[in-house]
BAKERO-708816 format. One record per residue (C-alpha): residue in three letters; x, z, y. Coordinates in pm, whole numbers, padded with zeros to 5 digits, always signed. Layout:
% BAKERO-708816
alaXZY
...
% end
This chain:
% BAKERO-708816
met+00918-03119-00466
ser+00628-03099-00225
glu+00629-03298+00092
thr+00522-03147+00420
lys+00290-03331+00651
gly+00439-03431+00978
his+00574-03709+01189
phe+00891-03822+01363
glu+00921-03731+01726
arg+01227-03846+01922
gly+01412-03899+01597
arg+01332-03556+01452
trp+01081-03463+01181
val+00808-03238+01321
glu+00590-03058+01069
glu+00217-03059+01135
pro+00051-02718+01109
glu-00199-02654+00834
pro-00556-02680+00957
ala-00726-02346+01015
pro-00995-02254+00762
ala-01347-02322+00878
ala-01516-02023+01036
pro-01851-01920+00892
thr-02136-02052+01096
ala-02375-01816+01265
gly-02658-02061+01213
thr-02741-01957+00859
pro-03043-01735+00798
asp-02824-01477+00621
ala-02592-01457+00922
his-02888-01409+01155
glu-03022-01128+00936
gln-02683-00958+00926
ile-02645-00981+01303
glu-02997-00849+01360
glu-02941-00560+01119
ala-02609-00469+01285
ala-02773-00481+01629
arg-03065-00268+01507
lys-02827-00010+01359
ala-02618-00003+01677
gly-02935+00053+01881
glu-03041+00339+01655
asp-02695+00498+01674
leu-02698+00468+02052
glu-03044+00619+02075
arg-02937+00916+01856
ala-02627+00971+02069
ile-02829+00963+02393
asn-03088+01202+02250
ala-02817+01442+02133
trp-02652+01432+02475
ala-02986+01488+02651
glu-03066+01785+02425
ser-02723+01932+02493
ala-02778+01893+02867
arg-03123+02057+02842
lys-02978+02354+02656
ala-02698+02390+02908
leu-02949+02392+03195
gln-03167+02654+03021
lys-02870+02889+02988
arg-02829+02903+03366
% end
């Protein structure tokens, strides 16, 4: 039988929650590279979307 961690509080047993798993740190070189790559890709995607919108607007103006 496993025992749960806890303590008595006002005569009642109160279970202590399990500690949350440690979050990965952003200070590792791999994490920095992943963040930079994701930011670079997001910038490229944004640039493509803006260029496509601008081209669409140019074509719409030429049709007038």
